[in-house]
C-alpha positions as CSV (number, residue, x, y, z in Angstrom):
1,M,0.0,0.0,0.0
2,R,1.3,3.4,-0.9
3,E,1.7,6.0,1.8
4,V,0.2,9.4,1.2
5,V,2.2,12.4,2.3
6,S,0.2,15.4,3.2
7,P,1.5,18.8,4.6
8,L,1.1,19.6,8.3
9,R,-1.3,22.3,9.1
10,R,0.4,23.1,12.4
11,Y,3.8,22.3,13.8
12,A,5.7,23.1,17.0
13,T,8.2,26.0,17.0
14,P,11.7,24.5,16.4
15,R,14.1,24.7,19.3
16,Y,17.3,23.2,20.5
17,P,17.0,20.3,22.9
18,T,17.7,21.0,26.6
19,A,20.7,19.5,28.3
20,G,18.4,17.1,30.2
21,E,16.8,15.9,26.9
22,I,20.2,15.4,25.3
23,G,21.3,13.3,28.1
24,E,18.5,10.8,27.5
25,A,19.2,8.7,24.4
26,D,15.7,8.4,22.8
27,L,15.9,4.8,21.4
28,S,12.2,4.9,20.5
29,R,13.1,6.6,17.2
30,V,15.7,4.1,16.3
31,P,14.6,1.7,13.5
32,E,13.6,-1.7,14.7
33,R,16.3,-3.4,12.7
34,W,18.9,-1.3,14.5
35,K,17.9,-2.1,18.0
36,G,19.6,-5.4,18.0
37,L,22.9,-3.9,17.0
38,R,24.8,-3.0,20.2
39,T,27.4,-1.0,18.3
40,I,24.8,1.4,16.8
41,V,23.0,1.8,20.1
42,S,26.2,2.6,22.0
43,T,27.2,5.1,19.3
44,I,23.9,6.9,19.7
45,G,24.5,7.1,23.5
46,A,28.0,8.4,23.0
47,V,26.8,11.1,20.6
48,A,24.1,12.1,23.0
49,L,26.6,12.4,25.8
50,G,28.9,14.5,23.6
51,L,26.0,16.8,22.7
52,K,25.1,17.1,26.4
53,T,28.7,18.2,27.2
54,L,28.6,20.8,24.5
55,A,25.3,22.1,25.7
56,L,26.4,22.4,29.3
57,G,29.5,24.3,28.2
58,G,27.3,26.7,26.2
59,E,25.0,27.3,29.2
60,A,28.0,28.1,31.4
61,R,29.3,30.6,28.8
62,D,25.9,32.3,28.4
63,A,25.1,32.4,32.1
64,P,25.5,35.9,33.6
65,A,28.6,36.3,35.8
66,S,27.5,36.1,39.4
67,A,28.9,38.8,41.8
68,P,31.4,37.6,44.3
69,T,29.8,36.7,47.6
70,K,30.8,38.7,50.7
71,N,30.7,37.4,54.3
72,V,28.5,39.9,56.0
73,P,29.1,39.8,59.8
74,D,26.0,38.8,61.8
75,A,25.5,41.2,64.7
76,K,23.8,38.4,66.6
77,K,26.8,36.1,66.5
78,P,29.8,36.9,68.7
79,Q,32.8,38.0,66.6
80,R,36.0,36.0,67.0
81,E,38.7,37.9,68.8
82,S,41.9,38.7,67.0
83,P,44.9,36.6,68.1
84,R,46.3,37.8,71.3
85,P,50.0,38.6,71.7
86,V,52.0,36.4,74.0
87,T,52.7,39.5,76.2
88,D,49.9,42.1,76.3
89,V,51.5,45.2,77.9
90,C,49.0,47.9,78.6
91,P,50.1,51.2,77.1
92,L,50.4,54.2,79.4
93,P,47.4,56.5,79.8
94,P,47.7,60.1,78.8
95,A,49.9,62.3,81.0
96,S,46.9,64.6,81.6
97,L,45.2,61.7,83.3
98,A,48.1,59.9,85.0
99,G,50.6,62.7,85.7
100,D,53.8,63.9,84.0
101,G,56.0,61.7,86.2
102,A,58.9,64.2,86.0
103,G,60.5,66.3,88.7
104,S,63.8,67.5,90.1
105,F,65.4,68.4,93.4
106,G,68.5,70.5,94.0
107,C,69.7,74.1,93.8
108,I,67.4,75.1,91.0
109,A,64.3,73.4,92.3
110,M,62.3,76.2,93.9
111,N,59.1,74.3,94.2
112,P,60.0,70.7,95.1
113,P,57.6,68.0,93.8
114,V,55.6,65.5,95.9
115,I,56.9,62.0,95.5
116,L,55.0,58.9,96.8
117,S,56.8,56.5,99.0
118,E,57.1,53.1,97.3
119,D,55.4,51.4,100.2
120,A,52.4,53.7,100.0
121,A,52.1,53.3,96.2
122,L,52.3,49.5,96.4
123,A,49.7,49.4,99.1
124,I,47.4,51.5,96.8
125,I,47.9,49.1,94.0
126,E,47.1,46.0,96.1
127,R,44.0,47.7,97.5
128,E,42.7,48.7,94.1
129,F,43.2,45.3,92.6
130,R,41.6,43.6,95.6
131,K,38.5,45.8,95.0
132,R,38.3,44.2,91.5
133,G,38.6,40.7,92.8
134,V,42.3,40.3,91.9
135,T,44.7,39.0,94.6
136,L,48.3,39.9,94.0
137,A,51.4,38.1,95.3
138,D,54.8,39.7,95.8
139,A,57.9,39.3,93.7
140,Q,56.6,37.3,90.7
141,E,59.1,36.4,88.0
142,L,58.7,36.4,84.2
143,D,61.2,35.0,81.6
144,G,62.1,36.5,78.3
145,V,61.5,40.2,78.9
146,E,63.9,42.9,77.9
147,A,65.0,44.6,81.1
148,P,68.0,46.5,82.5
149,L,71.2,44.7,83.2
150,G,72.3,43.7,86.7
151,E,74.7,45.8,88.6
152,R,77.8,43.7,87.7
153,E,76.8,43.6,84.1
154,R,76.3,47.4,84.0
155,K,79.8,47.9,85.4
156,R,81.3,45.5,82.8
157,E,79.6,47.3,80.0
158,N,80.6,50.7,81.3
159,L,84.2,49.5,80.9
160,N,83.5,48.5,77.3
161,L,84.2,51.6,75.2
162,V,82.6,50.1,72.0
163,A,79.4,49.2,73.8
164,R,79.2,52.7,75.4
165,L,79.6,54.4,72.0
166,V,76.9,52.2,70.3
167,R,74.5,52.8,73.2
168,A,75.1,56.5,73.2
169,R,74.4,56.6,69.4
170,R,71.2,54.6,69.7
171,A,69.6,56.1,72.8
172,P,71.8,58.4,74.9
173,L,69.6,58.3,78.0
174,E,68.6,54.6,78.0
175,E,70.3,52.2,80.2
176,P,71.4,49.0,78.5
177,R,68.9,46.1,78.4
178,K,68.8,42.5,77.5
179,K,66.5,39.5,77.4
180,R,66.3,38.1,80.9
181,T,64.2,37.0,83.8
182,W,62.7,40.0,85.6
183,I,61.2,40.0,89.1
184,F,58.0,42.1,89.1
185,D,56.6,43.9,92.1
186,F,53.4,41.9,91.9
187,G,51.6,39.2,89.9
188,T,49.0,36.6,90.1
189,R,50.1,33.1,91.2
190,D,48.5,31.5,88.1
191,G,51.0,33.5,86.0
192,S,48.3,35.3,84.0
193,M,49.3,38.8,85.2
194,R,52.4,40.8,86.1
195,I,52.5,44.3,87.6
196,E,55.5,46.7,87.8
197,Y,55.6,50.0,89.6
198,I,58.3,52.5,88.6
199,S,59.1,54.6,91.7
200,A,61.4,57.6,91.7
201,S,64.3,55.4,92.7
202,D,63.5,52.8,90.1
203,A,63.7,55.4,87.2
204,G,67.4,55.4,87.3
205,R,67.5,51.6,86.5
206,W,65.8,52.3,83.2
207,L,67.1,55.8,82.2
208,K,70.4,57.6,82.8
209,D,70.1,60.9,84.7
210,P,71.3,63.7,82.3
211,W,72.3,65.7,85.4
212,E,74.3,62.9,86.9
213,G,77.4,64.3,88.8
214,S,75.8,67.7,89.4
215,T,73.9,69.1,92.5
216,V,70.6,68.5,90.7
217,W,68.6,65.2,90.8
218,T,66.0,64.6,88.2
219,Y,63.3,61.9,88.1
220,R,61.5,60.8,85.0
221,T,59.3,58.0,86.1
222,R,56.9,58.2,83.1
223,D,59.7,58.0,80.6
224,A,61.1,55.1,82.5
225,A,57.7,53.4,82.5
226,E,57.6,53.9,78.7
227,A,60.9,52.1,78.5
228,A,59.6,49.3,80.7
229,V,56.5,48.9,78.4
230,Q,58.7,48.5,75.4
231,G,61.0,46.1,77.1
232,F,58.4,43.9,78.5
233,G,56.6,43.8,75.2
234,K,59.7,42.2,73.6
235,R,58.7,38.9,75.2
236,T,57.5,36.6,72.4
237,E,57.5,33.1,73.8
238,G,55.7,31.3,76.6
239,N,52.1,31.5,78.0
240,H,50.0,34.5,77.6
241,V,50.4,37.2,80.3
242,D,48.9,40.6,80.9
243,V,51.4,43.2,82.1
244,G,50.6,46.5,83.8
245,V,53.2,49.2,84.3
246,F,52.4,52.0,86.8
247,Y,54.6,55.0,87.8
248,D,54.9,57.7,90.4
249,P,53.0,60.7,89.0
250,I,55.5,63.2,90.8
251,V,53.1,66.0,91.6
252,Y,53.7,69.7,91.6
253,V,51.0,71.4,93.6
254,P,49.5,74.2,91.5
255,K,50.6,77.7,92.5
256,Q,46.9,78.8,92.7
257,E,46.2,76.3,95.5
258,I,49.2,77.5,97.5
259,E,48.1,81.1,97.1
260,A,44.5,80.2,98.1
261,F,46.0,78.5,101.2
262,E,48.0,81.7,102.1
263,K,44.9,83.8,101.6
264,D,42.9,81.6,104.0
265,A,45.7,81.7,106.5
266,G,45.5,85.5,106.6
267,G,47.8,86.4,103.8
268,K,51.0,85.9,105.8
269,P,53.4,83.4,104.2
270,D,54.6,80.6,106.5
271,W,56.9,78.2,104.6
272,K,56.4,75.4,107.1
273,K,52.6,75.5,106.9
274,E,52.8,75.9,103.2
275,Y,55.1,72.9,102.9
276,E,52.8,70.7,105.0
277,F,49.8,71.9,102.9
278,A,51.6,71.2,99.6
279,K,52.6,67.7,100.8
280,R,49.0,66.8,101.8
281,S,47.5,68.3,98.7
282,G,50.2,66.7,96.4
283,R,49.7,63.3,98.1
284,K,46.0,63.4,97.3
285,I,46.6,64.4,93.7
286,A,49.3,61.7,93.3
287,E,47.0,59.0,94.8
288,R,44.2,60.0,92.5
289,Q,46.5,59.8,89.4
290,L,47.9,56.4,90.4
291,V,44.3,55.1,90.8
292,A,43.5,56.5,87.3
293,Q,46.5,54.5,85.9
294,I,45.0,51.3,87.5
295,E,41.5,52.0,86.1
296,W,43.1,52.6,82.7
297,F,44.7,49.1,82.9
298,F,41.5,47.4,83.7
299,R,39.7,49.2,80.9
300,H,42.4,48.0,78.6
301,L,41.8,44.4,79.7
302,S,38.0,44.7,79.3
303,K,38.4,46.0,75.8
304,R,41.2,43.7,74.7
305,H,39.5,40.5,76.0
306,A,35.9,41.5,75.7
307,P,34.7,38.2,74.2
308,D,36.4,36.1,76.9
309,A,37.5,38.5,79.7
310,P,40.1,36.7,81.9
311,S,39.2,35.7,85.4
312,H,42.0,35.7,88.0
């Protein structure tokens, strides 16, 4: 019987097959006599797989480039703290808050400063730390800090002309330092904290007095404390430790306060009474500035270790 071919009245819009359609080898359209030939069937599958690979490559080229994703921090999730240094030495507070830590005695010192006794200063430090739940122990060591040489080592270096010239060129007023074990004034027994107080007598261990050999004695406790902060910060090995460096504010009582005291006393100058007044007033100011240094240290700890503030 002869087949009659007639034109289609409607037909679907031609299109390329999708990647999914290409991947399925449609054997229903293969002639019956071919289905028994494994070679032909496998060839059709291979061609279909090849067409699918080409189609997927085209889709990848035609797809619009996606913008790089950014990790947006979630305010609800606690942010990971940046790695802590092995030795976290608190920087000194501003001099306007903690005191200049500079004064002099001698023939040119008309208005001598008020200097805290070391015992009084250490008692204040212990008291303020105890208020915050921190118990301090005396004479706690720490290895690997950069600190002044011992007395015998200093004498040896002073005899070494080359060492003196090198030191004078680098920092004329700094005493030589080296990596060593240092005994701090205080510390916690668990080793997590060390505290050093720079008294007026301690300043000479860190800095050379420019007036040495004259009738004038100068004290620069703040500058010495800065040198201590730098030296202690050179420790790079061992367990983590928080270090606080405090110093004698060395207070000069404002002239206005002395004049007000004279006025209240009847306007007649009495150097003994003025001296006693200046000593009392200066002591109050010095204690207040030392407490401000301690508060600054604990604020530093709370900010530095906010996600996991240390407990001592």
